[in-house]
C-alpha positions as CSV (number, residue, x, y, z in Angstrom):
1,M,95.7,94.8,217.8
2,S,97.7,97.3,215.9
3,Q,100.8,94.9,215.7
4,R,98.5,92.4,214.4
5,R,97.2,94.6,211.7
6,L,100.5,95.4,210.7
7,L,101.6,91.8,210.3
8,M,98.3,91.1,208.1
9,A,99.4,94.1,205.8
10,A,103.2,93.2,205.5
11,A,101.8,89.5,204.8
12,S,99.3,90.9,202.0
13,C,101.9,92.7,200.5
14,L,104.4,89.8,200.2
15,V,101.6,87.9,198.8
16,L,101.0,90.6,196.1
17,A,105.0,90.5,195.2
18,A,104.9,87.0,194.9
19,A,102.1,87.2,192.6
20,A,103.6,90.0,190.5
21,G,106.7,88.1,190.0
22,A,105.1,85.0,189.1
23,Q,103.1,86.9,186.4
24,A,106.2,88.4,185.1
25,Q,108.1,85.4,184.8
26,N,104.9,84.0,182.9
27,A,104.7,87.1,180.5
28,P,105.8,86.4,176.8
29,Q,109.4,87.4,175.8
30,N,108.4,89.7,172.8
31,A,106.4,91.6,175.2
32,P,107.4,95.4,175.0
33,S,109.6,96.2,178.0
34,G,109.2,99.1,180.2
35,N,105.5,98.5,180.3
36,A,104.9,101.1,177.7
37,P,101.0,101.9,177.3
38,T,99.3,100.9,174.5
39,I,97.0,103.2,172.3
40,P,93.5,102.0,171.8
41,G,92.9,100.7,167.9
42,T,96.4,100.1,167.4
43,P,97.2,96.7,165.7
44,P,99.6,94.7,167.6
45,A,103.2,94.5,166.3
46,P,104.2,91.7,164.5
47,P,106.1,88.7,166.2
48,A,109.9,89.3,166.0
49,A,111.7,87.0,163.7
50,T,113.6,84.1,164.8
51,P,117.1,83.1,163.9
52,D,115.9,80.2,161.5
53,Q,113.0,82.7,159.8
54,K,116.2,85.3,159.3
55,K,118.3,82.6,157.9
56,S,115.7,81.5,155.5
57,G,114.7,85.3,154.5
58,D,118.2,86.3,153.7
59,Q,118.6,83.5,151.0
60,A,118.4,84.7,147.1
61,P,115.2,83.9,145.5
62,E,115.2,80.8,143.4
63,E,116.5,81.8,139.9
64,Q,114.2,81.3,137.0
65,P,115.0,79.1,134.0
66,P,115.7,81.1,130.9
67,T,113.2,80.8,128.5
68,S,113.7,79.6,124.6
69,Q,111.9,82.8,122.8
70,P,114.5,85.6,121.8
71,V,114.7,88.8,123.5
72,T,113.4,91.6,121.0
73,G,112.5,95.1,121.2
74,P,114.5,98.4,122.3
75,G,115.9,96.7,125.2
76,A,117.7,93.7,123.4
77,A,121.6,93.5,123.7
78,G,123.1,95.3,120.5
79,Q,119.9,97.2,119.4
80,S,119.8,100.7,119.9
81,P,116.1,102.3,120.4
82,Q,114.6,103.7,117.5
83,P,113.9,107.6,117.9
84,A,110.3,108.5,118.0
85,P,108.6,110.4,114.8
86,A,108.3,114.0,115.4
87,E,104.8,115.2,116.0
88,G,102.9,115.5,112.8
89,A,105.3,113.4,110.7
90,T,103.9,110.4,109.0
91,A,106.4,107.1,109.9
92,P,107.4,105.6,106.5
93,A,105.7,102.3,105.6
94,E,107.5,99.2,106.0
95,G,109.8,98.0,103.6
96,A,109.2,101.3,101.4
97,A,112.5,103.0,100.2
98,S,113.9,106.1,101.9
99,P,113.1,109.6,100.0
100,V,116.1,110.4,97.8
101,T,117.4,113.8,97.8
102,P,117.9,115.0,94.1
103,L,121.0,116.5,93.4
104,P,121.5,120.3,92.0
105,P,121.5,120.6,88.6
106,L,124.8,121.1,86.6
107,P,125.3,124.5,85.6
108,P,125.2,125.0,81.7
109,Q,128.5,124.4,79.6
110,P,129.4,127.4,77.6
111,A,129.0,127.1,73.9
112,V,132.5,126.9,72.3
113,A,132.9,128.3,69.0
114,R,134.1,125.5,66.5
115,T,136.5,126.0,63.6
116,F,135.1,125.5,60.0
117,E,137.3,125.1,56.9
118,D,136.0,125.5,53.4
119,M,135.7,122.4,51.2
120,K,135.1,122.2,47.3
121,I,133.1,118.9,47.3
122,A,129.7,118.1,49.0
123,V,128.9,114.9,49.5
124,L,125.1,113.9,49.6
125,G,122.7,111.2,50.3
126,G,119.4,110.8,48.7
127,L,116.3,108.7,49.3
128,D,113.6,107.7,46.8
129,K,110.6,106.9,49.1
130,V,108.7,105.5,46.4
131,T,111.1,102.9,45.1
132,G,113.5,103.0,48.3
133,R,116.6,103.7,46.2
134,V,119.5,105.2,48.3
135,S,121.9,107.1,46.4
136,T,125.3,109.0,47.2
137,V,125.7,112.3,45.0
138,E,129.3,114.6,45.1
139,I,128.4,118.0,43.9
140,A,131.3,120.4,43.7
141,V,130.6,123.8,45.2
142,G,129.3,126.4,42.8
143,Q,127.4,123.8,40.9
144,S,124.4,121.7,40.6
145,G,123.4,118.1,40.5
146,R,120.5,116.2,39.8
147,F,118.6,113.4,41.9
148,G,115.5,112.0,40.4
149,Q,113.4,115.2,39.5
150,L,115.4,117.1,42.0
151,T,118.1,119.8,41.0
152,V,120.6,120.4,44.0
153,A,122.7,123.2,43.8
154,A,126.0,123.4,46.4
155,R,126.4,126.9,47.6
156,A,129.0,126.1,50.5
157,C,130.2,123.3,52.2
158,R,132.6,123.7,55.3
159,K,133.9,120.9,57.7
160,T,135.6,121.4,61.1
161,T,139.2,120.8,61.6
162,P,140.9,117.2,62.9
163,I,141.5,118.2,66.1
164,E,137.7,119.2,67.1
165,E,134.3,117.1,67.1
166,P,133.8,116.4,63.5
167,E,131.0,118.2,61.3
168,S,130.2,118.8,58.3
169,A,127.7,121.4,56.8
170,A,126.6,122.3,53.6
171,F,124.4,125.3,52.2
172,L,122.0,123.5,49.4
173,D,119.2,125.2,46.9
174,I,117.0,122.3,46.0
175,V,114.5,122.8,43.1
176,E,111.9,119.9,42.3
177,A,110.7,119.8,38.8
178,K,107.7,117.9,38.1
179,P,106.7,116.9,34.4
180,D,103.1,118.6,34.4
181,D,104.1,121.4,37.3
182,P,106.6,124.5,37.1
183,A,109.8,123.9,39.0
184,A,109.3,125.0,42.7
185,K,111.9,125.6,45.2
186,V,111.6,123.0,48.0
187,F,114.7,123.6,50.1
188,T,117.4,126.3,50.8
189,G,119.6,126.7,53.5
190,W,122.2,124.9,55.7
191,M,122.1,121.2,56.4
192,F,124.2,119.4,59.3
193,A,125.5,115.9,59.1
194,S,125.3,115.3,62.8
195,S,122.0,116.7,63.0
196,P,119.9,115.6,59.8
197,A,116.5,116.5,61.4
198,L,117.4,120.3,62.7
199,S,117.3,121.4,59.1
200,A,115.3,118.7,56.9
201,M,114.0,119.0,53.8
202,E,109.9,118.5,53.8
203,D,109.3,116.8,50.1
204,P,106.6,113.6,50.1
205,V,108.9,111.6,47.3
206,Y,112.2,112.4,48.0
207,D,114.6,112.8,50.8
208,V,118.2,114.8,50.9
209,W,121.0,114.8,53.7
210,V,124.7,116.0,53.9
211,V,127.2,113.3,54.5
212,D,130.4,114.7,53.9
213,C,132.6,117.9,52.8
214,K,135.9,117.1,51.1
215,N,138.2,118.4,48.8
216,P,139.4,116.8,45.3
217,A,141.8,113.8,46.2
218,T,145.3,115.0,44.8
219,K,147.6,112.1,43.6
220,A,151.4,112.9,43.7
221,P,153.1,112.2,40.7
222,S,154.6,108.7,40.4
223,S,158.3,108.5,39.7
224,K,159.3,105.8,36.9
225,P,162.8,104.4,37.0
226,Q,165.1,105.4,34.1
């Protein structure tokens, strides 16, 4: 009886071994080797990629055709990104001119004294505001001349040298004598040819200004053939 039991046990072991071998051959190839224990709740591992799937996955993605719209913005080629304005500063409006920094003022030019020469004749201009008549009067220094109801006395007449900026100035005393009123002095002082408004005579009827200062013309004696 003991031998029969041993034979039956050996036969059952062989059957179990054959069943285990058949189960191992029918198991999927991607099953984990070593019969590693599985953790409950863990999702199954994805199946391994086949050679065909690997080849298709290694291919580069299909290139998208370029669009017709131009590329703009800071990333456009040849364009540098604009710096962001500082905090609290207001950005200039589009199309507005950039602020211009004013230049410092020039230093004042020193006044240069001019040299005047005394002349003997004052050339004056006169205007009658009622009739519109303009006249030129030559009065020798130290003498008086008349223009309408005005008596003009030339006390001095001076002119700059030829190498300097031209200027003529005359010191005049002007008296107006009206038929029904006593004579009254209407002006006394220097008048300048380059700036008539600097020292002008104020009169409702007449106006007088300096034109030039000169010396009497001298003529050389003519030589007559003998």
